[in-house]
N, C-alpha and C positions, 0 to 999 in steps of 0.2 A: 446515738444515734444522731446524724447532723440534719436538720431538717431544709431542704430547699427552698429559697425563695421565688418569687417570680421574675426576681432580677437573674437569678441564678439558670434556671429554666429557660428564659429569654436568651441568656448567653449561650446555653447549651445548641439550643434551638438553632441558634445564629453558625455556630460553629459547625453545626453538623450539615447544614447548608452551605457553607464557606467550602469544608471540606470534600462536597459533592461538586461543587464547580470547579476544584481544582482539580478533582479526577477526571472529569470532561474536559477540561482544556487538554489537560497531558493526553489522554486518548485523541483527539482531535486532534493533536501535534503531531504524536506520532504517524498520523494517516497522512502527513506530507511527505512526498517524496522529496531524497534528497538530490542534490543537481546532480552525479552522476546516475541515481536512478532516473531523473529525468532526460537524462541523453538517452541511455538507453531504450526510455521508453521512447523518445522521436525517433532515434535510429529503426527500432522496428516499424513503426508507422509508415515510417520516410521508405524501406525495404518494401514491407507489402505494399505499397500503394504501385511500385514500382514493378516489383516481379509477382505481383498477386499471389503471395504465398510468404509466411513467415521464415527468416531467416533461422538457420540452425545456430547450437550455442558456439560450434568452431569460427562462424562467420560473422558473429559478434564479437568475438574474442579477437580475430583478426581484424577486425575493425577498431578496435579500439586499444590495440595491440597490447592486451593483458598475457600475461605470459602462462597461464592455468586457467582449464575454463571453470575452474573452481569459483573465479572471480567472478564471472557472468553468471552463473548460478545461483551465486547466494545475492547479486541484487536482481535476478529475476525472484526468486526467493520471497523476495521484500515487497515486489512489484506485486506480486501474488497475495502475498499477504495485508497489503494495502488496498489491492481490491479493483488495481489498475488493469492486470491479466489474468488469463487463469490457463493452464498446462493440464494436459491430457498426458496420463502419465503412459510409458512406455511407446511412442508415438514422437518420431523425426518431426520437425517444423510442427512443435504441440502446445504454439501459443495461440490464443485466443486476445482479443482485445475486448475488453469492458468499460462500458459509460458510466461514471456516476451522476447519477443522473439529481439523487436524494442521497443521504444517508441510509435509508434502506432498501432502495431500487436501485438495480444495477441491471443492466441490459448488453448483451452482446453485441458487440459491434461489428465482429467479422466472425466467420465461421473458422474450422478447422479447415 
C-alpha cells in the first residue's frame, strides 16, 4: 500500500477545491442568458409595460419572425430554467417576471 505524504494530501485537497470552483463557475455561466434570451426577455418586459399583460407565444413568434412556436417555447423554457420568468401551466399569457435579487432570493415582479 502506498502511503500518502503531507504534500500529496495537500495536492489532493487543492485539486478538490479547484474542481469545486470550476463547477461553481460553470453553474454561474449557465445562468447567464444568451443574446436571443435577453432579446425575448426585453420584448416581454416592453410588451407588458405597454399592454399591461404578457404576450402570447404566437405574439412573440410574430414579433421575432420565427417559423414555429417551438422556437419561442424553447427560449421561454431556458429563461424559466435560469430564473428570469415563471410560467403558469395551461393558461394563456402565462408569464410572470422574476427579479434575481441574490442567488437564493427571487421575487415576483409582475403578477399573472
